[in-house]
C-alpha positions as CSV (number, residue, x, y, z in Angstrom):
1,M,115.9,135.8,162.9
2,A,116.1,139.3,161.7
3,I,113.5,141.6,160.0
4,I,115.4,144.2,158.0
5,N,113.7,147.1,156.1
6,G,115.6,149.3,153.8
7,T,115.2,153.1,153.4
8,N,113.9,155.0,150.4
9,A,117.4,155.1,148.9
10,S,119.1,152.6,146.7
11,E,120.8,150.2,149.1
12,E,122.8,147.0,149.7
13,I,121.2,145.0,152.5
14,L,122.8,141.9,154.0
15,G,120.9,139.4,156.1
16,T,122.2,137.2,158.9
17,E,122.8,133.5,159.0
18,L,119.4,133.0,160.5
19,A,115.9,133.1,158.9
20,D,115.6,136.7,157.8
21,T,112.8,138.9,156.3
22,I,114.4,141.6,154.2
23,S,112.5,144.4,152.4
24,G,114.2,146.9,150.1
25,W,112.0,149.7,151.4
26,A,110.8,151.0,154.7
27,I,107.2,151.5,155.4
28,S,106.5,154.9,156.9
29,N,103.2,156.2,158.2
30,L,103.4,159.5,156.1
31,P,100.5,161.8,155.5
32,G,98.8,162.0,152.1
33,D,100.4,160.1,149.2
34,Q,103.9,160.1,150.6
35,G,105.4,156.7,150.9
36,P,108.5,154.7,150.0
37,A,110.1,155.8,146.8
38,D,111.2,153.5,144.0
39,D,114.7,152.3,144.6
40,N,117.2,149.8,143.2
41,D,118.1,147.4,146.0
42,S,120.6,144.6,146.5
43,L,119.4,142.0,149.1
44,F,121.4,139.1,150.3
45,G,119.8,136.4,152.4
46,F,122.9,134.2,153.2
47,A,122.2,131.1,155.4
48,G,118.7,130.4,156.8
49,N,115.2,130.4,155.3
50,D,114.9,134.0,154.1
51,I,112.2,136.2,152.7
52,L,113.5,138.9,150.3
53,N,111.2,141.5,148.9
54,G,112.7,143.9,146.4
55,G,109.7,146.2,146.0
56,N,109.7,148.7,143.2
57,G,112.8,149.4,141.3
58,H,115.5,147.3,139.6
59,D,116.5,145.0,142.4
60,F,119.2,142.3,142.9
61,L,118.1,139.4,145.3
62,I,120.2,136.4,146.4
63,G,118.7,133.9,148.7
64,D,121.9,131.8,149.1
65,I,121.6,128.9,151.6
66,G,118.2,127.9,152.9
67,L,114.6,127.6,151.9
68,D,114.2,131.2,150.6
69,Q,111.3,133.3,149.2
70,L,112.3,136.0,146.8
71,Y,109.9,138.7,145.5
72,G,111.3,141.0,142.8
73,G,108.4,143.5,142.8
74,N,108.0,146.0,140.0
75,G,111.0,146.6,137.9
76,N,113.6,144.7,136.0
77,D,115.0,142.4,138.8
78,G,117.6,139.7,139.2
79,L,116.8,136.9,141.5
80,W,119.1,134.0,142.6
81,G,117.7,131.2,144.7
82,G,120.9,129.6,145.7
83,E,120.9,126.3,147.6
84,E,117.9,124.2,148.6
85,N,114.2,124.6,147.6
86,D,113.4,128.2,146.9
87,S,110.5,130.3,145.6
88,L,111.2,133.1,143.2
89,R,108.7,135.6,141.9
90,G,109.8,138.2,139.4
91,D,106.5,140.1,139.4
92,A,106.2,143.0,136.9
93,G,109.2,143.8,134.7
94,D,111.8,142.1,132.5
95,D,113.4,139.9,135.1
96,Q,116.2,137.4,135.3
97,L,115.5,134.5,137.7
98,Y,117.9,131.7,138.6
99,G,116.6,128.8,140.7
100,E,120.0,127.2,141.0
101,N,120.2,124.1,143.2
102,G,117.2,122.6,144.9
103,N,113.6,121.9,143.9
104,D,112.5,125.5,143.1
105,Y,109.4,127.3,142.1
106,V,110.0,130.2,139.8
107,S,107.4,132.6,138.4
108,G,108.4,135.4,136.0
109,G,105.3,137.5,136.3
110,S,104.5,140.0,133.7
111,G,107.3,141.1,131.4
112,N,109.8,139.5,129.1
113,D,111.7,137.3,131.6
114,F,114.8,135.0,131.6
115,I,114.3,132.0,133.8
116,W,116.9,129.2,134.5
117,G,115.9,126.4,136.9
118,G,119.3,124.9,137.6
119,A,119.7,121.5,139.3
120,G,116.6,119.9,141.0
121,I,113.0,119.2,140.2
122,D,111.8,122.7,139.4
123,T,108.5,124.3,138.5
124,L,109.0,127.2,136.1
125,R,106.3,129.6,134.9
126,G,106.8,132.5,132.5
127,D,103.4,134.1,133.0
128,D,102.7,137.1,130.8
129,G,105.4,138.3,128.3
130,N,107.8,136.8,125.8
131,D,109.9,134.7,128.1
132,Y,113.0,132.4,127.8
133,I,112.9,129.5,130.2
134,A,115.5,126.7,130.6
135,A,114.9,124.0,133.2
136,D,118.4,122.4,133.1
137,E,118.8,119.3,135.3
138,G,116.0,117.4,137.0
139,D,112.4,116.2,136.1
140,D,111.0,119.7,135.7
141,F,107.7,121.4,134.9
142,V,107.8,124.3,132.6
143,N,105.0,126.6,131.4
144,G,105.7,129.6,129.2
145,G,102.4,131.3,130.0
146,N,101.1,134.1,127.7
147,G,103.3,135.4,125.0
148,D,105.7,134.1,122.4
149,D,108.0,132.0,124.6
150,D,111.2,129.9,124.2
151,V,110.9,127.1,126.8
152,R,113.4,124.3,127.2
153,G,113.4,121.2,129.4
154,G,117.1,120.3,129.7
155,A,118.3,117.0,131.3
156,G,115.6,114.8,132.9
157,N,112.1,113.8,132.1
158,D,110.5,117.1,131.8
159,T,106.9,118.4,131.2
160,V,107.2,121.5,129.1
161,S,104.2,123.7,127.9
162,G,104.4,126.7,125.7
163,G,101.2,128.2,126.9
164,E,99.5,130.9,124.9
165,G,101.3,132.4,121.9
166,N,103.6,131.3,119.2
167,D,106.2,129.3,121.2
168,Q,109.4,127.4,120.8
169,V,109.3,124.3,123.0
170,I,112.4,122.0,123.4
171,G,112.6,118.9,125.5
172,D,116.3,118.2,125.2
173,D,117.6,115.1,127.1
174,G,115.2,112.7,128.8
175,N,111.7,111.3,128.1
176,D,109.8,114.5,127.9
177,K,106.2,115.6,127.5
178,L,105.8,118.8,125.4
179,Y,102.7,120.8,124.8
180,G,102.3,123.7,122.3
181,N,98.9,124.8,123.7
182,N,97.4,127.6,121.6
183,G,99.3,129.4,118.9
184,D,101.6,128.4,116.0
185,D,104.3,126.6,117.9
186,R,107.6,124.8,117.1
187,L,108.4,121.8,119.3
188,W,111.6,119.6,119.5
189,G,111.7,116.4,121.5
190,G,115.5,116.0,121.5
191,F,117.0,112.9,123.0
192,G,114.8,110.3,124.7
193,D,111.3,108.8,124.1
194,D,109.2,112.0,124.0
195,K,105.5,112.8,123.8
196,V,104.9,115.9,121.7
197,Y,101.5,117.6,121.4
198,G,101.0,120.6,119.1
199,E,97.4,121.2,120.2
200,A,95.7,124.3,118.7
201,G,97.4,126.2,115.9
202,N,99.6,125.5,112.9
203,D,102.5,123.8,114.6
204,Q,105.7,122.1,113.7
205,L,106.7,119.0,115.8
206,N,110.1,117.3,115.7
207,G,110.6,114.1,117.6
208,E,114.3,113.9,116.9
209,F,116.1,111.0,118.7
210,G,114.2,108.2,120.4
211,N,110.9,106.5,120.0
212,D,108.6,109.5,120.1
213,T,104.8,110.1,120.0
214,L,103.7,113.2,118.1
215,A,100.1,114.6,117.9
216,G,99.5,117.7,115.9
217,G,96.1,118.7,117.3
218,D,93.9,121.2,115.6
219,G,95.5,123.2,112.7
220,N,97.6,122.5,109.7
221,D,100.6,120.9,111.3
222,I,104.0,119.6,110.2
223,L,105.4,116.5,112.0
224,F,108.9,115.0,111.8
225,G,109.5,111.7,113.6
226,E,113.2,111.6,112.6
227,D,115.2,108.8,114.3
228,G,113.5,106.0,116.2
229,E,110.2,104.1,116.0
230,D,107.8,106.9,116.2
231,T,104.0,107.3,116.3
232,L,102.6,110.4,114.5
233,S,99.1,111.6,114.4
234,G,98.1,114.7,112.4
235,D,94.6,115.0,114.1
236,V,92.4,117.8,112.7
237,G,93.7,119.9,109.7
238,D,95.7,119.5,106.5
239,D,98.9,118.1,107.9
240,Q,102.3,117.0,106.6
241,L,103.8,114.0,108.4
242,L,107.3,112.5,107.9
243,G,108.3,109.4,109.8
244,G,112.0,109.5,109.3
245,N,114.2,106.5,110.2
246,G,112.7,103.6,112.1
247,N,109.5,101.6,111.9
248,D,106.9,104.3,112.3
249,V,103.1,104.4,112.7
250,I,101.6,107.5,111.1
251,A,97.9,108.6,111.0
252,G,96.8,111.7,109.1
253,G,93.5,112.1,111.0
254,L,90.9,114.6,109.7
255,G,91.9,116.7,106.7
256,S,93.8,116.3,103.4
257,D,97.2,115.1,104.6
258,V,100.6,114.4,103.1
259,I,102.3,111.4,104.7
260,W,105.8,110.0,104.0
261,G,107.1,107.0,105.9
262,D,110.7,107.5,104.8
263,A,113.2,104.7,105.9
264,G,111.9,101.7,107.9
265,N,108.9,99.4,107.8
266,D,106.1,101.9,108.3
267,T,102.3,101.9,108.7
268,L,100.6,104.9,107.1
269,N,96.9,105.7,107.6
270,G,95.3,108.5,105.7
271,D,92.0,108.3,107.6
272,A,89.4,110.9,106.4
273,D,89.6,113.2,103.3
274,N,91.9,113.1,100.3
275,D,95.4,112.1,101.4
276,F,98.7,111.5,99.7
277,L,100.8,108.6,101.2
278,M,104.4,107.7,100.3
279,G,106.0,104.6,101.9
280,G,109.7,105.3,101.2
281,D,112.3,102.6,101.9
282,G,111.2,99.5,103.7
283,I,108.2,97.1,103.9
284,D,105.4,99.5,104.3
285,T,101.6,99.3,104.8
286,L,99.6,102.2,103.4
287,N,95.9,102.6,104.2
288,G,94.1,105.4,102.4
289,G,90.9,105.3,104.4
290,A,88.0,107.4,103.3
291,G,88.4,109.9,100.5
292,N,90.1,110.0,97.1
293,D,93.7,109.1,98.1
294,S,97.0,108.8,96.3
295,L,99.3,106.0,97.6
296,S,103.0,105.3,96.5
297,G,104.8,102.4,98.0
298,E,108.2,103.4,96.6
299,I,111.1,101.0,97.6
300,G,110.3,97.7,99.3
301,N,107.6,95.0,99.4
302,D,104.6,97.1,100.3
303,T,100.9,96.7,100.9
304,L,98.7,99.5,99.6
305,N,95.0,99.7,100.5
306,G,93.0,102.5,98.9
307,G,89.9,102.1,101.1
308,D,86.8,104.1,100.2
309,G,86.9,106.6,97.4
310,D,88.4,106.9,93.9
311,D,92.1,106.1,94.8
312,T,95.3,106.0,92.8
313,A,98.1,103.6,94.0
314,W,101.6,103.0,92.7
315,G,103.5,100.0,94.0
316,G,107.0,101.2,93.1
317,E,110.0,98.9,93.4
318,G,109.5,95.5,95.1
319,T,106.9,92.8,95.3
320,D,103.8,94.8,96.2
321,T,100.1,94.1,97.0
322,L,97.6,96.8,95.9
323,N,93.9,96.8,96.9
324,G,91.6,99.4,95.5
325,G,88.7,98.8,97.9
326,I,85.4,100.7,97.2
327,G,85.4,103.2,94.3
328,N,86.8,103.7,90.8
329,D,90.5,103.1,91.4
330,Q,93.7,103.2,89.5
331,L,96.4,100.7,90.5
332,I,99.9,100.5,89.0
333,G,102.2,97.8,90.1
334,D,105.4,99.3,88.6
335,A,108.6,97.3,89.0
336,G,108.5,93.9,90.7
337,N,106.1,90.9,90.9
338,D,102.9,92.6,92.1
339,T,99.4,91.6,93.0
340,L,96.6,94.1,92.2
341,S,92.9,93.8,93.3
342,G,90.5,96.4,92.1
343,G,87.7,95.7,94.6
344,D,84.3,97.3,93.9
345,G,83.9,99.9,91.2
346,S,85.2,100.4,87.7
347,D,88.9,100.1,88.2
348,Y,92.1,100.4,86.0
349,L,94.9,98.0,86.9
350,W,98.3,98.1,85.3
351,G,100.9,95.5,86.3
352,A,103.9,97.2,84.4
353,D,107.2,95.3,84.8
354,G,107.4,91.9,86.5
355,I,105.2,88.8,86.8
356,D,102.0,90.3,88.0
357,K,98.6,89.1,89.2
358,L,95.6,91.4,88.5
359,F,92.1,90.9,89.8
360,G,89.4,93.3,88.6
361,D,86.8,92.0,91.1
362,A,83.4,93.7,90.9
363,G,82.7,96.4,88.3
364,D,83.6,97.1,84.7
365,D,87.4,97.1,84.9
366,T,90.4,97.5,82.6
367,L,93.4,95.2,83.3
368,Q,96.7,95.7,81.6
369,G,99.6,93.2,82.3
370,D,102.4,94.8,80.3
371,G,105.8,93.2,80.7
372,G,106.2,89.7,82.2
373,N,104.2,86.5,82.3
374,D,101.1,88.0,83.9
375,S,97.8,86.6,85.2
376,L,94.7,88.7,84.7
377,D,91.2,87.9,86.1
378,G,88.4,90.4,85.3
379,G,86.0,89.1,87.9
380,T,82.3,90.2,87.6
381,G,81.4,93.0,85.1
382,S,82.2,93.8,81.5
383,D,86.0,94.0,81.6
384,V,88.8,94.8,79.2
385,L,91.9,92.7,79.6
386,L,95.3,93.4,77.9
387,G,98.1,90.9,78.4
388,G,101.0,92.8,77.0
389,D,104.4,91.2,76.6
390,G,105.1,87.8,77.9
391,N,103.1,84.5,78.1
392,D,100.0,85.7,79.9
393,S,96.9,84.1,81.3
394,L,93.6,86.1,80.9
395,T,90.3,85.1,82.5
396,G,87.2,87.2,81.8
397,G,84.9,85.8,84.5
398,D,81.3,87.0,84.6
399,G,80.2,89.6,82.1
400,A,80.8,90.5,78.4
401,D,84.5,90.9,78.4
402,Q,87.0,92.0,75.7
403,M,90.4,90.2,76.0
404,T,93.6,90.8,74.1
405,G,96.6,88.6,74.6
406,E,99.0,90.8,72.6
407,T,102.6,89.4,72.3
408,G,103.6,86.1,73.7
409,N,102.1,82.6,74.0
410,D,98.9,83.5,75.9
411,S,96.0,81.6,77.4
412,L,92.6,83.4,77.2
413,Y,89.5,82.2,79.1
414,G,86.2,84.0,78.4
415,G,84.2,82.8,81.3
416,N,80.4,83.4,81.3
417,D,78.5,85.7,78.8
418,G,79.5,86.8,75.3
419,D,83.2,87.6,75.2
420,V,85.6,88.8,72.5
421,L,89.0,87.1,72.7
422,W,91.9,88.0,70.5
423,G,95.3,86.4,70.8
424,V,97.2,88.9,68.5
425,E,100.7,87.5,68.3
426,G,102.2,84.1,69.5
427,E,101.0,80.5,69.9
428,D,97.9,81.2,71.8
429,R,95.2,79.0,73.5
430,I,91.8,80.7,73.5
431,F,88.7,79.3,75.3
432,G,85.4,81.1,74.9
433,D,83.7,79.1,77.7
434,A,80.0,79.8,78.3
435,G,78.2,82.4,76.1
436,D,78.2,83.5,72.5
437,D,81.9,84.4,72.0
438,V,84.1,85.7,69.3
439,L,87.5,84.1,69.0
440,I,90.4,85.7,67.0
441,G,93.7,83.9,66.9
442,G,95.8,86.6,65.2
443,V,99.4,85.9,64.2
444,G,100.7,82.4,65.1
445,N,99.4,78.9,65.2
446,D,96.6,79.2,67.8
447,T,94.2,76.8,69.4
448,L,90.6,77.9,69.5
449,T,87.9,76.3,71.7
450,G,84.5,78.0,71.7
451,G,82.9,76.1,74.6
452,A,79.1,76.4,75.2
453,G,77.1,78.9,73.2
454,A,77.0,80.1,69.5
455,D,80.6,81.1,68.9
456,T,82.2,82.9,66.0
457,F,85.8,82.1,64.9
458,S,87.2,85.1,63.1
459,F,90.1,85.1,60.6
460,G,92.2,87.5,58.6
461,L,95.3,86.9,56.6
462,E,97.8,86.8,59.6
463,A,100.6,84.3,59.4
464,G,99.9,81.0,61.1
465,I,97.3,78.2,61.0
466,D,94.8,78.0,63.8
467,T,93.1,74.9,65.1
468,I,89.4,74.9,66.0
469,K,88.9,72.3,68.7
470,D,85.1,72.1,69.0
471,F,83.3,73.6,66.0
472,N,79.6,72.9,66.3
473,V,77.9,73.2,62.8
474,A,74.5,73.6,64.6
475,E,75.3,77.0,66.1
476,D,78.9,78.1,65.5
477,S,80.2,80.2,62.6
478,I,83.4,81.3,60.9
479,A,83.8,85.0,60.0
480,F,86.3,86.4,57.4
481,D,87.6,90.0,57.6
482,R,86.5,91.7,54.4
483,A,89.3,94.3,54.5
484,A,92.0,91.7,55.1
485,F,90.9,89.6,52.0
486,G,90.1,92.6,49.8
487,I,86.4,91.8,49.4
488,A,83.9,94.5,48.6
489,D,81.3,95.5,51.2
490,D,78.4,94.5,48.9
491,A,79.8,91.1,48.1
492,A,77.8,88.0,49.3
493,I,79.5,85.3,51.3
494,E,78.0,82.5,49.1
495,D,79.9,83.8,46.0
496,Y,83.2,83.2,47.8
497,L,82.6,79.7,49.2
498,L,83.4,76.3,47.7
499,F,82.7,73.1,49.7
500,S,84.2,69.6,49.5
501,A,82.6,66.5,51.1
502,S,86.1,65.2,51.9
503,K,89.5,66.6,53.0
504,T,90.3,67.2,49.3
505,L,90.0,70.8,48.3
506,P,87.5,71.7,45.6
507,T,88.5,73.2,42.3
508,P,87.2,76.8,41.9
509,P,85.6,78.0,38.7
510,D,87.2,80.8,36.7
511,A,85.3,83.7,38.3
512,G,88.1,86.2,38.4
513,H,88.3,86.4,42.3
514,G,89.5,84.4,45.2
515,Y,87.6,81.7,47.1
516,F,87.4,80.2,50.5
517,L,87.9,76.5,50.0
518,V,86.1,74.4,52.7
519,S,86.8,70.8,53.3
520,T,85.9,68.5,56.2
521,G,89.3,69.1,57.7
522,A,90.2,72.7,57.1
523,V,89.4,76.1,55.5
524,W,91.8,77.6,52.9
525,W,92.0,80.9,51.1
526,D,92.6,80.7,47.3
527,A,93.5,84.3,46.4
528,D,93.6,83.9,42.6
529,G,91.0,81.1,42.2
530,S,93.7,78.7,40.9
531,G,92.8,75.9,43.4
532,S,94.9,74.2,46.0
533,E,98.2,75.0,44.4
534,G,98.3,78.6,45.6
535,A,95.9,78.3,48.6
536,V,96.8,79.4,52.1
537,A,95.4,77.4,55.1
538,L,93.5,79.6,57.6
539,T,92.3,77.0,60.1
540,R,92.1,73.3,60.7
541,F,89.3,71.4,62.4
542,A,90.6,69.2,65.2
543,T,88.0,66.6,64.2
544,T,86.4,65.9,60.9
545,T,83.6,68.4,60.4
546,T,80.8,67.5,57.9
547,D,77.6,69.2,57.0
548,L,79.1,72.6,56.8
549,T,76.9,75.0,54.8
550,T,76.9,78.7,53.8
551,S,75.0,79.5,57.0
552,N,78.2,78.6,59.0
553,F,80.1,81.5,57.3
554,E,79.9,85.3,57.3
555,F,81.9,88.4,56.6
556,A,83.1,90.6,59.4
């Protein structure tokens, strides 16, 4: 073993093959403040477990073979550990430190340092300053320390922390753990199944390849899962999260987040606040959670749950299921055969294209089937139901509902309470059910069944002859649209009615206006008062109906 001290001059000092202690300066007992001067030293440890101390100045230290300890001291130093398990400390200054082979401990100290771990399981610390740290091979531990650092894990399962400052953190190969710590950091997992944590600050996290776990932490973060089946959590803040390829699970956390599943069968959770969720390709599940959320399933057979709040949901392409949950929601099925359920609140449901099923549930809802043979059920509340194109089935449920079949051969069921049911066009079947209902067949040969209650069957001059299945002379009535028949507002109904006690139509008097001709089997409109020759049938009674009086008729 040798203990070697340099002089106050710039020197090259060589150790032996034993365990040496080498200092780049000589300590002298000089009076006053005289002491060793700053110098630029070159220290070589060679074989053995050496201790090399550069002291002040820009020093060059090589440990070589053995378990070496290298201290750069003040100044911009270069330290090489060499073989085996070494300890390198750059101390103050902008240093370059190379651990090389072995399980090394490397500390940059203050200053903007360059650190390379080399092969082995290394512990690398940047300390103060804006440092560049690369771990290379092995399962390494890397911490950038204070400053805006660039830290990289390399091959192996590394633990990499940016430390304080706005850092760039890269895992590279292996199943890595990455931590941004404080500051606005950028983190890349690289290859492998990585765990990436942004922590405090407005961070950007990239999982890249593998099945990664990303957590944004506090701040307004951006998370990209990219390839693999990833788990993303925005945590606190207004975050942007993109799953990428694979079947991903994404949670926005607190804050108003934007979440896109992209390709794969993804699960998206908005959690708290007002979030925007897009499923992308694949069979996705979108949960808005609390807040007024916007959900878009896009391509695939998706399930969209609005949760609490006034939510808006679009199914997109595919056979989708949309649930509004609590709140006044807007649900749009879009393309495909969709199922829409409004839940609690006054909701708007639009099936759009496809054969859709719409359920208003509780609240005063509006349901619109649009294209396809749709099924609409208003549920409880006073609902508005619009069938649209196709042969639709409309059920009002509880509440005073307004139902319109529109085009197609539709079936309308009023349910409880006083409903208004209008077939519009097509060969429609209309059932008032319980309550005092208004039934309007519209164009086409329609079948009208009032059900229980005092019902009104209303007619204009549309083409077609309707059939009333259950007219009850004790409480039901027939209403004629004044405007459709050209009858003045002040005209009395009794002046336009003629009754027959049989199925033979009565002969009208010459009064200069039209008449409604009422027999026991039908009601006709005689526009010119000429009798049955020019009369148009408005409705037929399914069974012979006697005892009809003026009280059974009214103008609408």
